[in-house]
C-alpha positions in Angstrom: 0.0 0.0 0.0 2.8 2.4 0.8 4.4 1.8 -2.6 1.2 2.5 -4.3 0.7 5.8 -2.4 4.3 6.8 -3.1 3.7 6.1 -6.8 0.5 8.1 -6.9 2.2 11.0 -5.1 5.1 11.0 -7.5 2.9 11.7 -10.5 1.7 15.3 -10.9 0.0 17.4 -13.5 2.2 20.3 -14.4 -0.8 22.7 -14.4 -4.4 22.4 -13.5 -6.4 20.9 -16.3 -3.2 20.2 -18.1 -2.4 17.4 -20.5 1.2 17.4 -19.2 2.0 14.8 -16.5 5.3 14.4 -14.7 6.3 11.2 -13.0 9.2 11.8 -10.6 9.7 8.1 -9.9 10.1 7.1 -13.5 11.8 10.3 -14.7 9.0 10.6 -17.3 7.0 13.4 -18.8 3.9 12.7 -20.8 1.7 15.0 -23.0 -1.7 13.7 -23.9 -0.5 10.3 -22.6 2.4 10.2 -25.0 5.9 10.0 -23.5 8.4 12.8 -23.9 11.9 11.6 -23.6 14.1 13.9 -21.6 17.7 13.3 -20.5 18.0 13.1 -16.7 19.5 16.6 -16.3 16.6 18.1 -18.4 14.1 16.2 -16.3 15.7 17.6 -13.1 15.7 21.1 -14.5 12.0 20.8 -15.4 11.2 19.3 -12.0 13.0 22.2 -10.2 11.1 24.8 -12.2 7.7 23.0 -11.7 8.2 22.5 -8.0 8.8 26.3 -7.5 6.7 28.0 -10.1 6.8 31.4 -8.3 10.6 31.5 -8.0 12.9 33.1 -10.6 16.2 31.3 -10.8 19.5 32.6 -12.1 21.5 30.5 -14.4 24.0 30.0 -11.6 21.4 28.8 -9.2 20.0 26.3 -11.7 23.5 25.1 -12.6 24.3 24.5 -8.9 21.0 22.7 -8.3 21.1 20.5 -11.4 24.8 19.8 -12.0 
């Protein structure tokens, strides 16, 4: 049961009513149920931006967080 809950919580819609879905556990992004292949670094970058939509990052901040 815990694994199922963790799995459900790892999947999030990128915006309300959005066709974009991000799965943190599988490092997968889907649009209209079609997978979008991203390298791991790009996925981490997208996740960082999605998790803090109100924050404005500098290039240096993103570089430190991702690389």
